[in-house]
LODRENVO-510884 format. One line per 8 residues: number of its first residue (from 1); their letters; for each residue x, y, z of N, C-alpha, C. Coordinates in steps of 0.02 Angstrom, whole numbers. Example, Ala and Ser with C-alpha at 12.3 -4.5 7.8 and 13.67 -1.06 7.14 Angstrom:
BEGIN
1 = AS = 660:-284:390:615:-225:390:660:-165:390 | 642:-112:354:684:-53:357:645:2:394 .
This chain:
BEGIN
1 = MTHIHTIA = -390:1137:2592:-425:1164:2534:-500:1165:2549 | -532:1223:2534:-604:1229:2545:-643:1189:2494 | -708:1182:2510:-752:1146:2465:-755:1181:2397 | -757:1248:2397:-760:1287:2335:-697:1276:2295 | -639:1277:2330:-575:1268:2296:-571:1198:2264 | -598:1149:2301:-598:1080:2275:-638:1076:2211 | -698:1106:2212:-741:1105:2152:-707:1141:2094 | -675:1198:2110:-640:1236:2058:-583:1195:2027 .
9 = ALGAAALI = -546:1160:2071:-490:1120:2046:-515:1063:2002 | -569:1031:2024:-597:977:1984:-623:1003:1917 | -654:1061:1919:-679:1091:1857:-624:1108:1809 | -568:1135:1836:-511:1152:1793:-481:1089:1762 | -476:1036:1803:-449:973:1777:-494:946:1721 | -559:952:1730:-605:928:1679:-599:968:1615 | -590:1034:1623:-582:1077:1564:-518:1060:1526 | -464:1049:1564:-400:1031:1532:-406:965:1495 .
17 = AGAAQAQT = -438:916:1528:-447:851:1495:-490:857:1433 | -543:899:1439:-586:908:1380:-551:943:1324 | -509:994:1341:-471:1030:1290:-422:983:1255 | -390:941:1295:-342:893:1265:-377:846:1217 | -437:823:1237:-475:778:1194:-497:814:1131 | -517:877:1138:-538:916:1080:-481:927:1032 | -420:941:1061:-362:951:1019:-344:887:981 | -349:829:1015:-335:766:982:-384:754:925 .
25 = KSAAEGIA = -448:767:938:-499:757:887:-489:805:829 | -475:868:844:-468:917:791:-406:904:750 | -354:876:781:-294:860:743:-308:806:691 | -343:753:712:-360:699:666:-407:725:611 | -455:767:633:-501:795:584:-465:843:537 | -416:879:564:-378:925:522:-340:890:467 | -311:832:483:-275:793:432:-323:769:379 | -382:746:401:-432:721:354:-455:778:307 .
33 = EYRALLAE = -465:837:336:-486:894:296:-431:914:247 | -369:912:270:-311:928:227:-308:881:167 | -318:816:179:-317:768:125:-375:779:77 | -433:795:106:-492:806:64:-482:867:18 | -450:919:44:-439:979:4:-391:964:-55 | -342:921:-42:-293:906:-94:-316:851:-142 | -365:812:-120:-385:752:-159:-409:769:-229 | -445:825:-237:-471:842:-302:-416:857:-352 .
41 = GNPAELFE = -359:880:-327:-302:892:-371:-245:846:-354 | -260:783:-339:-209:735:-320:-156:729:-375 | -93:744:-359:-40:740:-410:-31:670:-439 | -61:619:-406:-58:552:-433:-85:548:-504 | -129:596:-522:-157:597:-589:-104:604:-642 | -50:640:-626:5:648:-673:40:581:-684 | 47:542:-631:78:476:-636:32:428:-674 | -33:435:-664:-81:393:-700:-75:404:-775 .
49 = AKGEDLWK = -71:467:-795:-65:483:-866:-1:455:-895 | 54:462:-858:118:434:-880:114:358:-885 | 82:327:-836:75:255:-836:34:229:-895 | -19:264:-913:-59:244:-970:-18:246:-1034 | 23:298:-1041:66:304:-1100:117:247:-1101 | 146:231:-1043:195:177:-1040:163:109:-1055 | 101:100:-1036:65:37:-1050:56:26:-1125 | 41:80:-1161:24:75:-1232:85:83:-1278 .
57 = KPRGPKNA = 138:113:-1254:195:131:-1297:243:73:-1307 | 263:58:-1369:315:8:-1381:381:30:-1351 | 411:-13:-1310:473:4:-1276:516:-57:-1268 | 577:-46:-1243:622:-101:-1226:657:-131:-1286 | 702:-179:-1274:740:-212:-1328:695:-244:-1381 | 635:-265:-1362:590:-297:-1410:542:-246:-1443 | 547:-182:-1422:505:-129:-1448:431:-150:-1450 | 407:-171:-1392:339:-195:-1386:303:-158:-1330 .
65 = SLAQCDLG = 237:-156:-1333:197:-125:-1280:179:-179:-1229 | 142:-157:-1177:119:-204:-1126:46:-225:-1139 | 23:-213:-1200:-48:-226:-1216:-68:-299:-1207 | -19:-345:-1209:-34:-416:-1200:-17:-441:-1130 | -1:-396:-1086:16:-416:-1017:-46:-442:-982 | -41:-501:-953:-97:-532:-918:-88:-521:-843 | -131:-479:-815:-129:-462:-744:-177:-505:-703 | -204:-557:-737:-249:-603:-702:-319:-604:-730 .
73 = KGPGVVKG = -335:-554:-772:-402:-550:-802:-401:-565:-877 | -343:-584:-902:-334:-596:-973:-287:-545:-1003 | -256:-561:-1061:-208:-516:-1092:-237:-446:-1105 | -203:-396:-1079:-222:-327:-1091:-277:-300:-1048 | -310:-342:-1007:-366:-318:-966:-340:-286:-902 | -356:-223:-893:-333:-184:-836:-387:-177:-783 | -448:-162:-805:-503:-150:-758:-517:-211:-715 | -516:-201:-650:-531:-255:-603:-472:-298:-583 .
81 = AFVELPRY = -415:-288:-616:-357:-330:-601:-327:-313:-533 | -323:-248:-518:-289:-226:-457:-320:-254:-394 | -386:-260:-392:-421:-282:-331:-419:-357:-323 | -386:-393:-368:-379:-465:-362:-306:-486:-357 | -263:-438:-340:-191:-451:-333:-169:-438:-261 | -120:-478:-237:-82:-532:-268:-123:-595:-281 | -101:-634:-331:-134:-697:-348:-83:-744:-381 | -103:-807:-388:-59:-857:-419:-64:-853:-495 .
89 = FPDTGRVQ = -5:-856:-529:-2:-855:-602:30:-920:-626 | -6:-959:-665:20:-1024:-689:83:-1018:-732 | 90:-964:-771:147:-959:-816:213:-949:-779 | 211:-919:-720:272:-911:-680:275:-960:-622 | 218:-991:-606:216:-1037:-549:225:-1001:-483 | 208:-937:-482:218:-896:-422:156:-855:-405 | 151:-838:-342:103:-788:-320:137:-720:-329 | 105:-675:-366:136:-611:-381:88:-553:-365 .
97 = DLESRLLT = 118:-498:-343:79:-437:-335:83:-398:-400 | 54:-338:-401:52:-299:-463:122:-283:-488 | 166:-261:-444:232:-239:-466:275:-297:-491 | 274:-352:-455:314:-409:-477:285:-439:-542 | 219:-436:-550:189:-460:-612:208:-415:-671 | 208:-350:-659:230:-304:-712:302:-316:-732 | 344:-333:-684:413:-350:-700:416:-409:-748 | 375:-459:-735:373:-518:-779:353:-497:-849 .
105 = CMETLQGF = 302:-455:-856:280:-433:-922:332:-389:-956 | 365:-347:-919:417:-304:-948:475:-346:-975 | 489:-401:-941:544:-444:-963:522:-488:-1022 | 466:-521:-1017:445:-569:-1069:420:-534:-1132 | 383:-479:-1124:354:-446:-1182:400:-392:-1212 | 435:-355:-1168:474:-299:-1192:550:-311:-1193 | 572:-363:-1159:643:-380:-1160:686:-345:-1108 | 654:-312:-1060:692:-281:-1006:721:-335:-960 .
113 = NAAEIAKT = 773:-317:-923:804:-362:-875:770:-352:-807 | 728:-399:-788:689:-392:-726:734:-387:-664 | 788:-426:-663:833:-426:-605:866:-358:-597 | 885:-326:-652:917:-260:-648:867:-208:-623 | 805:-212:-648:754:-163:-625:741:-172:-551 | 738:-235:-528:725:-248:-457:779:-218:-412 | 840:-214:-438:896:-187:-399:902:-111:-405 | 864:-81:-450:867:-8:-460:834:27:-402 .
121 = PFGKGEQA = 864:81:-377:832:118:-321:763:143:-340 | 718:146:-289:650:171:-300:652:241:-331 | 608:252:-379:602:318:-409:652:332:-464 | 695:285:-479:746:294:-530:734:248:-589 | 751:271:-649:748:229:-708:682:193:-717 | 685:128:-730:624:90:-741:584:78:-677 | 614:91:-620:574:89:-558:523:145:-559 | 542:203:-585:495:258:-592:439:239:-641 .
129 = SLEALVAF = 457:203:-694:407:179:-742:358:133:-708 | 383:88:-666:339:40:-631:289:77:-587 | 311:128:-552:266:164:-507:212:202:-546 | 230:227:-605:179:259:-647:130:207:-673 | 154:149:-691:110:96:-715:61:73:-661 | 84:66:-599:38:44:-547:-14:98:-532 | 5:162:-542:-45:215:-533:-99:209:-586 | -80:197:-648:-129:189:-702:-173:128:-692 .
137 = ISTASRGM = -143:72:-674:-181:10:-668:-228:12:-607 | -204:39:-552:-247:42:-492:-306:89:-502 | -296:142:-541:-350:189:-554:-409:155:-588 | -394:107:-631:-446:72:-669:-491:30:-624 | -470:18:-562:-510:-22:-515:-535:19:-456 | -526:85:-459:-547:126:-403:-622:119:-392 | -641:110:-329:-712:101:-311:-734:29:-314 | -693:-16:-341:-710:-87:-343:-689:-120:-278 .
145 = KFNLPQAH = -720:-176:-261:-706:-208:-197:-651:-261:-203 | -608:-264:-153:-554:-313:-153:-582:-383:-148 | -556:-426:-190:-579:-495:-193:-520:-540:-212 | -470:-543:-168:-411:-582:-182:-428:-657:-182 | -407:-693:-234:-422:-765:-236:-381:-804:-185 | -412:-856:-159:-379:-902:-112:-392:-975:-130 | -411:-986:-193:-428:-1053:-215:-366:-1097:-224 | -311:-1068:-247:-250:-1107:-259:-212:-1118:-194 .
153 = AEERKFYE = -181:-1175:-189:-143:-1192:-128:-88:-1142:-114 | -55:-1117:-167:-1:-1069:-157:-28:-1003:-129 | -87:-984:-149:-117:-922:-123:-132:-929:-48 | -157:-987:-29:-170:-998:43:-105:-1003:82 | -55:-1032:52:10:-1037:86:40:-968:96 | 33:-925:46:60:-857:52:23:-817:105 | -42:-830:113:-80:-796:166:-52:-815:234 | -40:-879:244:-14:-902:309:56:-877:320 .
161 = AGKRIFYF = 97:-875:267:165:-848:274:162:-774:291 | 117:-737:257:110:-666:272:88:-653:343 | 45:-696:369:22:-689:438:80:-698:486 | 122:-748:474:180:-759:518:230:-702:514 | 241:-676:454:287:-620:445:259:-558:481 | 194:-548:477:161:-490:507:172:-489:583 | 170:-548:615:177:-552:688:248:-567:711 | 294:-576:665:363:-592:685:397:-531:715 .
169 = RGGPYDFS = 425:-540:774:460:-485:809:535:-496:803 | 571:-441:794:644:-446:789:675:-378:780 | 740:-378:765:776:-316:756:795:-284:822 | 831:-228:820:855:-196:881:800:-170:927 | 740:-157:899:685:-132:940:632:-185:954 | 644:-246:932:598:-301:942:528:-284:916 | 527:-256:855:465:-236:823:438:-290:777 | 374:-288:765:342:-326:712:294:-279:676 .
177 = CASCHGTD = 266:-301:620:215:-261:587:157:-249:635 | 142:-301:674:85:-297:721:97:-246:777 | 159:-228:790:173:-179:842:137:-113:828 | 132:-96:764:98:-34:745:28:-47:717 | 19:-104:685:-42:-115:647:-81:-177:668 | -74:-199:730:-107:-260:752:-168:-250:795 | -181:-188:817:-239:-174:859:-269:-107:840 | -329:-94:865:-363:-31:850:-336:25:894 .
185 = GKRIRLQD = -345:87:869:-333:146:910:-261:168:919 | -215:142:879:-145:163:886:-130:221:839 | -79:260:858:-58:315:816:14:334:831 | 47:365:782:113:393:791:106:468:780 | 121:507:832:110:579:829:37:592:809 | 26:625:751:-42:640:730:-69:588:680 | -30:537:666:-47:488:615:-84:428:644 | -146:419:625:-183:359:645:-154:298:609 .
193 = LPNLTRNP = -149:242:646:-121:181:618:-177:130:609 | -191:110:547:-246:62:537:-228:-7:563 | -278:-40:589:-271:-110:609:-278:-153:546 | -222:-183:525:-221:-219:461:-242:-292:467 | -266:-312:526:-288:-381:534:-361:-391:516 | -399:-336:507:-470:-343:490:-495:-276:463 | -553:-277:433:-584:-216:410:-615:-177:468 | -620:-110:464:-605:-70:404:-531:-53:395 .
201 = GAGAGFGA = -489:-67:445:-419:-47:441:-382:-80:384 | -393:-145:374:-356:-181:322:-373:-154:253 | -437:-141:241:-457:-114:177:-432:-44:166 | -436:-3:219:-413:67:213:-338:71:205 | -301:27:240:-228:29:237:-202:-1:172 | -221:-63:158:-198:-96:98:-226:-63:35 | -289:-41:39:-323:-16:-20:-304:54:-41 | -259:87:-5:-240:155:-21:-176:160:-62 .
209 = WPAYRVSS = -140:105:-67:-76:106:-102:-82:72:-170 | -54:103:-223:-7:158:-224:-38:224:-201 | 5:269:-179:-18:334:-154:34:387:-168 | 10:449:-175:56:505:-183:75:531:-114 | 141:533:-100:165:557:-35:182:630:-40 | 143:671:-6:153:743:-8:222:761:21 | 243:726:73:306:742:107:367:732:63 | 362:686:15:420:673:-28:408:694:-101 .
217 = GELWGMQR = 345:711:-117:330:731:-185:336:675:-235 | 323:613:-212:331:555:-255:270:509:-248 | 261:467:-298:211:416:-294:244:351:-272 | 217:321:-219:244:259:-192:198:201:-207 | 227:146:-233:190:84:-239:193:45:-174 | 157:-11:-172:157:-53:-112:226:-79:-96 | 265:-96:-147:332:-121:-134:376:-70:-97 | 373:-8:-118:412:43:-83:385:54:-12 .
225 = RLNDCFRQ = 319:52:-4:290:62:62:312:8:110 | 310:-55:87:330:-110:131:405:-108:147 | 445:-91:98:517:-84:111:530:-30:163 | 491:24:161:500:78:210:479:55:279 | 429:11:283:409:-16:348:467:-57:378 | 499:-97:337:556:-136:361:613:-90:383 | 623:-35:347:674:14:367:659:41:436 | 595:58:448:576:86:513:583:34:569 .
233 = QRFPYPGF = 577:-30:552:587:-83:602:661:-98:612 | 703:-65:571:776:-77:571:792:-148:548 | 750:-174:503:763:-238:471:799:-226:405 | 835:-275:379:862:-270:312:805:-266:261 | 816:-232:205:766:-230:153:754:-300:126 | 691:-319:117:676:-387:94:688:-398:19 | 698:-344:-19:708:-351:-91:644:-339:-129 | 651:-306:-186:593:-287:-226:559:-349:-254 .
241 = GSDVTVAL = 494:-355:-242:455:-411:-269:470:-477:-235 | 500:-476:-176:517:-537:-141:454:-572:-116 | 461:-637:-101:405:-675:-74:381:-646:-8 | 426:-616:30:408:-586:94:358:-529:84 | 374:-484:37:329:-427:25:263:-450:-7 | 267:-497:-51:206:-522:-84:161:-557:-33 | 191:-597:11:152:-632:62:118:-582:109 | 152:-529:127:119:-477:168:61:-445:131 .
249 = GVFMGVNG = 70:-436:66:16:-408:25:-44:-454:24 | -32:-520:19:-88:-568:21:-123:-565:88 | -86:-564:142:-115:-562:209:-159:-500:218 | -133:-442:200:-171:-380:209:-231:-378:161 | -220:-399:99:-273:-396:49:-331:-442:65 | -317:-502:88:-370:-549:106:-407:-523:168 | -371:-495:215:-403:-466:274:-448:-407:255 | -432:-375:200:-471:-317:177:-525:-334:126 .
257 = QGAESIAP = -541:-399:119:-591:-420:70:-656:-380:79 | -683:-357:22:-746:-322:23:-740:-246:29 | -680:-222:48:-669:-150:52:-659:-120:-17 | -676:-58:-26:-668:-26:-90:-598:4:-98 | -570:-4:-157:-504:25:-171:-510:100:-181 | -466:138:-150:-464:211:-159:-398:232:-191 | -359:184:-214:-294:199:-243:-302:227:-314 | -255:270:-332:-201:299:-293:-226:352:-244 .
265 = ALKR = -209:343:-182:-232:389:-130:-181:445:-119 | -194:486:-69:-151:542:-51:-128:531:20 | -62:533:32:-35:523:98:9:582:117 | 22:588:182:61:645:207:132:643:182 .
């Protein structure tokens, strides 16, 4: 090969590499632009409106509203509650996330059967009500910074449990949560995967749910999102509102301290 041919070959290789890099960049930018275009008309707003109605409307066997539900800021206080969950609640003696706490309120205040709702498939019956409620409640804290409490011993214990669950490998593919979300710069196809062990990834990942999923036309809460992660790992479902899912929420939320909530967000 002549000197000119060598230079030409090297130049072509550089162009190909540059084109590939440009395509990768434009793909990521394209997804961001797509989300930005849809964000102004995020269908999550419909779920927020439904959730607000469900919060105020008397329902259930006791024909009561959720106006006295204590999400951690006092009975009926919604603003700021989302960015401090999961947290420990003295009345139940448990660390609870938003969805499991709402189940408690729906049972104690309205007379619903929490165990039956927990077993109901996502998007059906009162599960659909729960997802609308989390859309309404999370909206009230949009733009506020995550500040999950860690003062109680149970809260600290749940953080450590969530950390162990996050790094636990198993199943037919020997996956863990960390396999996808434990380091920077990972992606699946065109989807960037946030590093959930620290900011900005932890805040961006944890702080976006609940979110409207364009691909399914549904609003997903954190419980559904975590269950779907276990499905992708080929693990058994951990159960709605289980300590496993709540502990993972504590781990991600504490790692995302100081990040602003953007929920309900828009996802592919």
